[in-house]
N, C-alpha and C positions, 0 to 999 in steps of 0.2 A: 801345590799352587798350580792355577790354571794360566795357561800364555797368552799372553795380549797380541795380539795379530799387528804385524807390522806392514804399513802400507808403502807400497813404491811411490816414487815421485809422481807418476803417471797417474796412480790410482787416487793421490792427493789432489793433483790438477783437474781429475776427472771431477771428484767431490768438490773441490773450491768451484768448478766450472756450474755444477747442480747447485751448487748452495747458492751462487751468485742467481742464476736462472728462477730459481723458486722465490729468493728473496725478491726479486725484480716483479715478480708476479703479484706477490705483495705489495709490493710500491705501489704497483698499479691500482690495487683495491684502496690503499690508503689514498692516493691521487682522486680516485674517483669517489671518495667520500668529501676530499677537498678540506675546506674549514670547518666543517661543520661540526666536526665533535669539540675544536675549539670555540666556535660560535654557541653551541649549546651552552658549554660550561662558561664562559663569558655571561651569558644571558642569565642562567643560573646565579651566579654571582651578583648580578645587577639585581637583581629581583629581589634577593636576601638582604642587600643593603638597603633597596627600596622599602621592604617590610620593615627592617629594623630603624629606619627611618619614621615610618609612619606611625609605629609604637611608640617612638619618642616623642614625638609631637602629640601623638593622643596623651600621653603622660601627662605633658606639659601644659596641655588645656584642661586636664582634670586637676593639675596643681592651681593653674587659674582660676577656675571656677569655685574650689573651696577659699580660694583665697578672697574673690567677690562675696561668697555667702559669710564670711568672717568679718567684713567689713560692712556687710548689710547687718548682720547682728548688733556689731560697733554703734551702728547708727540707730537701732532700735535702742540700745542701753542710753545712749546720748539722750535720746529724746526723752526717755523716761524720766533720765535725771532731771532734765531741764522743765519737765512738768512738777517731779520732785521740788526742784528750789523754787519756782514760780508760785508753789503752794505755800511754801514755808516765807517765801517774802512778803507774803500777805499777813503775818504775824511777827514782824522784826519789831526789836521794841528800841532799836537807833540804828542812824547812819553807819554805825561801823558794821553791823550784822547786815544791813541792806546793801552794802558794798560788796561784802564778802560771798553774799548769795550772787550779787550781780555777776562777780568774775567767774564766779563756778560756771553761772550759766553762760557765759561768754564761753569759757574755755569749752563746754563741751558743744558750742554750736561750731566751734574752730574745731573741735574734734569730727563733727557731723559734716563739715564742708571737706574736710582733709579727707576722711573716707569717700566723700564722693567723687571727689579728683581720683582716688584710688582705684574706684569702680569703673568709673570712665576709662581711663588709662588701661586698664586690665582687660575691659570690654573692647577696645580697640586692637591688643594684642590678641585675645582670642579670636577676632574676627580675622586676623592677619595669618594665626596658626592655622584657621579653618582653611584660608588658601593653600597654604602648605600642604595641609594635609590631603584636598581634593587633589592638588598637583601631584602629591605621591600615589595617590589611589588610581589618577586617570595613568600616569606611568607605568604604574605595576600591571593594570589592565591591557596596555599597548604592550609591554615588554612579554607578558603571559601570553600574548596571541601570536608573539612573532615566535616565542620558546615551542610553542605547539607547531607552528607551520614549519619549524627547522627538527624538531624531533621527529617529526611525521616524514621530512624528507631521509634522514638520516636512518630511520629504522627500515623505510623502503629499499634503503641502498645495503643497510646490512643482512635483512632479510634475504637479498637477492644474491648477495657475496657470502653469507655465512657460512655454507657447506664448502666453497671454494676456499675460503680461508683457513676453516679447519683443516683440510687435506692439505695444503700448502704447508700450514704451521707442523704437523706430524714428519710431512717429508723434510722440511728444514731443519727437525730434531733428529733425524736419521741421519742425514747428509754431515751434519754437525759431529756427530759421533763418530765420523770416520775422518777428521782432519783434528790433527795434534792442538792442544790449547795453545802453543804459541801462535800457529797459523792463522785460529781463529782469531785470538788477539790484533794480529796484524790486519788480518780482514776486516774486524769489524771496525779500528780504526781508520783504515782508509774510507771505510763506506762513509763513516761519519764527515768525512773531509771534503764529498761531493755532493751536492744535490742532487744527483742523479741517482746516488746511492752503487755507483760501481766502481769495485774493486777489483775484478776479475774480467780482463778485455782480451779481445782475441787480436791478434797482427792483422790489420787489414791494408792492403795497399802499400806496404813497405812502413806502415805508421802505428803507434798505438791507436788503439781503438776507443782510449779514453780520452787523449789529449791532441793525437793526431801528431806526435812529435815523431822524426823519421827514426828507425829502427835500422841500426846498422845490417848489413849482409850474414856476418860472422856471427851476430847474436840471433838472428833469426833462425839461423842452422843450427844453435844450440838450443833454441825454444822447440823447435821441431824434435829435437833428439827425446826431449822430455826427461832428461834425465837431472836435472837440477831446476830450482824455483828461480823464473829471473823477473825481474821487474824494471820498470819504465824509469830512466836515468831521470825524465822530466817530471814525471808527476807520481811516481812510486807506486802506480798499480801493478798487481799483478798479470804477468803477460802469458799467454797461451797461445797456441797456433790453430789456426782457423780449422784445420779438420779436426781437432780436439773439441773445439767448441761447437760445430755441428753435431758431432756424434752425440753428444750429451743431449738427452731430449726430455722435457718436462711438460707434461699433458695439460 
């Protein structure tokens, strides 16, 4: 069975400092990208929503158009029935038949007027839907133009930093392999707690390089010995001496 190499505290600290410096470089690249990735994603989501809205409005317009056609056909049927009843009225034999036919004519005339009202209301609704559709199309065009610009900016930054980012990703993976899982968990947790992503800091001017809390002389002496991991009592960051921090270089 292959033996697993045990790293000294100093080696662990060096790996943590190296990892921190590499992660800070990666953070700088993300800062360079700024809010662009999020803005691109938000614009893509907005455009998708606008397209869905546009499709929905188009379907509603088609439904209303079909309704209008149905009412137009109903008007034609009513007019044909009116003509039929008017012709029948010429051959009535008594008042009862005459009144019955007149009633049918009145009902069809009422149906015709009702259909005309439905057509008028539906036409007005289509006009309103057409405005909504036009607004959605213009909004999509504007958003797509903005998206194109944002994507162009992001692609330019990615092209400029891609090689560097891949190199740092590789180096970060190598550095993480030299740190035990428990320490990595703490390191990642501390990084997430602070916006600047600093989990490992050097003692500078007798203070924590992260929160500037004063570090007692005795604790500073222990930090310089590199015999055990020391953390800032105020912010919880891992503390190293300035010499070690300067000795670890990242290209």
